[in-house]
C-alpha positions, 0 to 999 in steps of 0.5 A: 747442080741445076738438078739439085737446085730444081729438086730443092725448090720442088720439095721445099715445103714437103714433109718435115723441115730438115734439122739444122744445127746452126749457130753453135759456138765453137771451132774445129780449127787447131791453134797451130793453123796459122793461115786461113784459121777462121777462129783467128783471122787477125782482123780489126773486129776483135779490137773494136769489141769491148773487153770481155765481149765475145759476140758469138758468131761475129767476133768468135766463130759458129759451127753449122751442121747441115743436112739436105735442104737445110736452108739459110734465108736471104740476109746480109751480115750484122752491121754489114760486115764481111763474112767467111765460111769454110766447110770442114767435111761432108756435102757441098753448100749451094749459094745464091748472091746478089751483086752489091750494086743491086742491094737496094733494088733487092730490098725493094723487091723483097719489101713488095713480096713481104709488105706486112713484115716490112711494115713491122720492121724496116730491117726485116731481112735481118731476121733471116727468115725470108726466101724468094725463088730464083724465078721470082727474083729474076722476073723482078730484074734481080741478077742472081749469082750461083756458087757451089762450095765444096768441102775444104773451100772458103766462101767470102761475103761482102758488105751489102752483099745479100746471100742465101742458100741450102745444104746438099747433104750432111756437112759441117761448116764454120763461119765468122764475121770480120772487118777491114779498114774499108768496112769502117765507114760502112759500119758507122752508118749501118742500119739495125733491126730494133726487134731484138732488144739485146742486139749488141752488133753496132758501131761503137760496139755494145755488148749485152750481158749474155754475150760478155764472158765473165 
């Protein structure tokens, strides 16, 4: 895996960017699956959303079809929610994460690396568009966790747990956000990006016309 990691960073800017079928609404879980069904977790989040507001990728799942070097940039989840990710089939995913207690330090480091973007939006990392190599982050005192997710495995992320990563080949994954009672105090004080006018992920939930069914 270390060899794959080095190869990824050496070739990141070479050639055409890889295709990534990300944020595609849908689920491959059958309704008969009662345990660990990403599409039907039974958590608090659907109860908090207005009736008819599905909020794709947050309250309803998204599918992701990746290939070698298809990347998800550094971010935390909308409204600092939990997330769950499952690989249905194909190649593994390589994940980076930052310990929750280092989230503010990580934000300061990234703000120093991207000062222009930080000046335009104080929540610029929610744009999910910024990368920093492990070496740069390590040199700035950031602890990086590494994890390889295999097909048939779940990855959970926690509130204020920054994460990023890339795919090691063609695969299909499914993910959704979820909420627990422990998240509720965090959700009430979470910060939001104001660059996206139709953002509906806020506490209390607001739902834009595009995200409401019917």
